[in-house]
N, C-alpha and C positions, 0 to 999 in steps of 0.2 A: 145591958139595957137595949131594947129593940127600938129602932127608929126607922120610919119609912117616909120618904118624900116622893110625891108623884107630880110630874109636870106634864101637861097635855097640850100638844099643838095639833094643827089640822091633820097632819099625816103621821105623826110619830108620838108614841108614848114612852117616856123614859122613866124607869123606876129604879131608884137607888135604895137598896136595903142593907142596913147594917145589923149584923147579928154575931155575937160572940167574937168581936174584934175582927170579923171578916166582912168584906164589902163586896157585894155582887151588883152588877149593873145589867139590866135587861133592856133591850130595845125591841119593841114590837112595832113592826112596820105594817101599816094598814094597806092592804092591797085593793086597789080600785077594780071594779068589775069582777069581783071574785066572791064566791059564797063563803069562803073561809080565809082566815089569816094564818100565816106561817107561825109555827110554834117558836116562841122566843128562845134565843140561845143565851145561856148564862156563862159568864166568864169572870174570874176574879179581877177586881179593879182596885188599885191602891187608894189609900185614903187621900193622898195628896192630889191624885187625879180627880177624885170626886170634888174636893175643895176647889180645884182649878176650874172644873166645868161649871160648878155652882156660881162662882164669882164672875166668870166670863159670861154666863148666860144672863146674870143680873145686869151686867153692864150693857150687853147687847139690847136688852129690853128697856134700858133707860131707868131701871129701878135703882141703880147706883150711878148717878150722873157724873160726867167729867167735873173735876174739881172737888168732889166730895171726899171726905176722909172715911176710910173703911173702919167699921166697928168690928174689930177682930174678935173681941170676946163674944159678941152676938153671933157671929158666923160660926165660931167654934162650938158654942152651946147649941145652935140650931142644928148642926150636923153631927154633934156628938163626937167631935174630932179633937185630938190633942194639939198642942202647939207645934209639934214637929212637922206633921204633914201640912199644917197651915203655913208655917214658915217656908217650907219647900215650894209650895204652890205660889206664894208671893214672890219668891226669887224668880220663878219661871215667868210669872206675869210681868215682872219688871224687865226681864231680858227680852220679852216680846213686845215691849212698848206700852203695855196697858197701864201700869202704875209706876209711881216713884216711891221708893222706900227711904224714909228719913230715920236713921238709926236712933233708937231710944226715944222716938218721938211719935211718928205717925206714918201711915201709908195712904197716899193720895192718888186718886184716879186721874190720869193725865188728861189735860185739855188738848184739843186740836185747834190751833190758831191759824188764821189766814196766812200769816207770814211763814208758816211751816210748809204750805203747799208747793211753792216754787221749787224748794229743795227736794221734797218727797217725789214730786212728779218728774223732775229731771233725773233723779236716780233711778226711778222705776223705768222710765223710757230708755235710758242708756243701757241698763243691765238686761232688760227684757229683749231689746233689739239684739244685743250681743249673743244672748242665749239662743235666740231663734235663728239668726243669720248664720251662726256657726254650725247649725245642724239641719238646715232646710231639707237636705236630701233624705233625712231620717223620717220625715213626715209622710207616712203612707196614705194612700187613698182612704183606707179604713179609719185611720186616726183623724184625718181631716173631716170625714163624715161625722165622727163622734163630736168634734168641735162644733160643727154646724148644728148638730142635734142639741148640744148644750145651749147654743145661741137661741135656737127655737124655743127651748124651755124657758129661757130668760124672758122672751117676748110673751110667752103664755103666762108666766108669773106676773108680768106687768099688767096684762089684761085682767088678771084675777085680783090685782091689788096685793099680791103676796110678796112683799119686799124681802122677807126672810129667804124664800126660795130663790128669788132673783139674785140676792147676794151670794147664796151658796153656789149657784151655777156660775156666777161671775168669777168667784174665787177659784172654782174648779177649772174653768176655762184657762185661767192664767197659770194654774198649777201644772197644766199640760206641758208647759215649756220646760219645767224641771224634770218631768217624767222622760222627756225626749233627750234632754241634755243635763243630767244631774250635775250640780255644782254646789258643794257644801258651803263655800264661802259666799257665793251669790245668794243662796237661800237664807243664810244667817243675816244678810243685809236686808233682803227684800221682805222676809216674813214679818218683822216688826212693823215695817212700813205698811204692808197690806193689812195687817191687823188694825192699825190706827185708821186707815182709810175706810175699811169695810165694817169693822165691828163697833166703832163708836157711833151712836145713833145720830141721824140727821134730823133736823127740825122741820124741814119742809119737803114735800113730795114734788120733785121737778120732773114730770113725765118725759118731756122732750129730751132731757139730759140722759135719762136711762135708755130711751129709745135710740138716741145717738150712739150710745155705747155698743149696742147690738150691731148697728150699722158699721161701726169701726171694727168690731170683731170680724165681720164678714170681709172687710177690706184686708185685715191681717191674714185670714185664711186664704183669700184669693191670691195675695202676694206670695204666701208660702207655696201654694199650689203651682204658681207660675215660676217659682224659684227666682223672683224678682226682688233683689235686695233694695233697690231704690224705692220701689213701691212699699216695701215693708217698712223702711225708715220713715216714709211719709205717714203711713198708717199708725205706727207705734209712737214715734217721737214728735210728729208734727200735728197729730190729731188726738189719739187716745191719751197720751201723757204730756200734752203741751199745756202748761198752766195758763198762758194768755188765752189760748183757744177755749179753755174750759172755765175761765175765771168767773164769768157772770153766773153760770150754773152753780158753781161751787158756793158763791156768796148767797145765792137763793136757798140752796139746800141746807147750808149750815147757819143761815141767818147772820152772815157777816156783813158789816157795813163797809162799803167801798169808799176809798178816799176820793 
């Protein structure tokens, strides 16, 4: 049975095609200021990856809100997927902090509560500082320029009201720290936290908070460039990932009530 699902965003068209038990995904990137687009490249993608991407995208869009119970039968039928890749994708989603699996019962999309933030922020700040400080000499001028370019793209996305692109660049900026100093254990700790912070939809648009993040990114880049560990600690731990410093904006963005 053939099944085709097409999702279209401003810049990218994702097409997932299932035919004869094989799944192909094509990504066509729209090139600005160009008379033609590049021909899409096709490569085999596993069924569990398609299920994972489908559920993750629905959660990011708010179509599967936090606290809701996943309709596994509907997902399986919609994608024409058996229970095995569905189960595998759910195990991965649970490991990355998106859902909680209750055996023989249900799968629930995790909520992000205000009391979670102090712990999440403290862990993020401590580990990111350790990653960066231990490898500051490895940040070349070219890499620092790339980080500043990502920061500029974040500002441009804000001006355009494109929070999807903003979040993608924000995530990529922080992934740079792992590219410079790979650490499997730190990544396993931080990835689920970043997923919860960036991929769960916020209820309100707090422009000044997102602008402040780009300013803090510049502080981080400047501290790395100067090889200044003290300035780096201030930017990472006392500004970017300090809960008390960000609490008012967090409450506005996620519609939390402050005590």
